N, C-alpha and C positions, 0 to 999 in steps of 0.2 A: 289909810286905815290898815291896820295890821292884819296879817293872814288869820290870826286867832279870832279877831272880831268878825271877819267875813265868814269864817266857818261857823261861828256862834250864831250869826244872823241867819244863815242858811238852815241850821239845825232848828232854830226857833220857828222859822217859817214852815219847815216840814212838820214840826210838832203841831202847829196850829192847824195846818191842812189836814192832818190825820186825826185831830181831836174830834171833828164832826163824826167820823166813823166810830171812834171809841165811845163817844157819848150815845150814839144810836144803839149800842149794844144794851140789852137788858138782862142777859144771862139766863133767860128761861130756856130750859133744855140743856144747860151746861152742867157738867159734873162739879160737885162741891169743891174738889181740889183745885180746879181751874178758877173757880170763883175766888177762893181764898188767895190764890197766887196773884190774880190780876186786879183785885179790888182797889188797891192804892192808886192805880192809874186812872180808873174810871171815877172813883169817888175819893178824891184826896181829902185827908183829914179824918177818914174813918179807920178805925182799928178793930181787929178781931176781938170779940169778947167771949163768945162761947158757941159751942155746937151742941144741939140737943137732938137725940134720936129717940123716938118713942113708937115702937112697933113699925107701922107702915108709913109714918110721917116723921118729919123732923124739921129743923131749921138751923141756919147759921146766922149768928147775930153779930153785927158790927155797930159801933157807936162812934159818934163825933161829939165829944164832950164840950168842945168849944162852941159849936152851933146847937148843942142840945138836940141832936137828931139820932134816930136809930134806924138801921136797915136790917130787915129780916128777909133772908132768902129761904123760902119754903121748899122743902125737899121731899121727894117720894122715897119709898123704901130702898131704892137702889142708889140714892144720893144725888139725883138729878133735880134741878130747880124747876118747880112747877108754877111759882108765882113769887112776887116780890112785894113787900110792904115797907114803905118809908114813912116814919113818923116825924112830925114837926110840932113845934109849939103852936097853939091856936092863934096867937097874935100874928103869925105869918100867913094866915088864910088867904087874904087878898093877893099877896105876892105869889103864893104857890098857885092859886087859881089863874092869875094873869099869866104866869109862866106856862102853865099847861095849855092855856088858850093860844099862846104864841107858837108852841111847839107841835101841837097835835090838832086834829080835826075834832071839833066838839060834836058829841052826839046829843047831849042834853045838858042841863045846868051843872051836873056833877060827873059827867062821863065823857071820855074822849077815846079816839081810836088812833093807834100808831101802826104803821106798816114798815116792816123791815124785810126787804126782799119780797117773797111770796107770803110771808106770815103776817097776820094781823093780831094786834094786842089791844085789849080793853084796859083803859086806865080810869079808875074811879077815885073820887075824892070823898072821904068821909070825915065829918067834923064831929069830934067828941067834946066833952066838957073841958078836958085838960090838954088834949092834943088832937091833931088831925093826921089822917093817914091817907097816903096815896098808894093804891093797890094796882099792880100791873099783873095781868094774867092773859093767857091766850084768849083771843076773841072767839066766842062760840060760833062754830061753823053751822051754816044753814043746812037743813036736811032736805 
């Protein structure tokens, strides 16, 4: 095996090992410029479409036209992500629900919880007539 292929195999292995960490990021609390810069790594196929700022709220929108999906990173007035909404076609409902069941701890039929470090995040699945939405936001802290 040539030296090139050995290096390539090692690089692929390292990428796969780091992919779990990359996927576990959800960008809540990240500044909008960091999100725009890193989105292609975490969500391949998504491209920036627009940014909307409206008073104390806004969002960054990314689309994947091939898979007909949309990603919205909801921003506060300082440009930091407070939640994420990912929209899918409704015919993917079972696949998305099964994927959420595999990745996260289920709270009820349409809610899951994710832990990253000391932070907990609530994941909700909402089914509409034409699309379904997965919403990720900080898990409410108990008082």
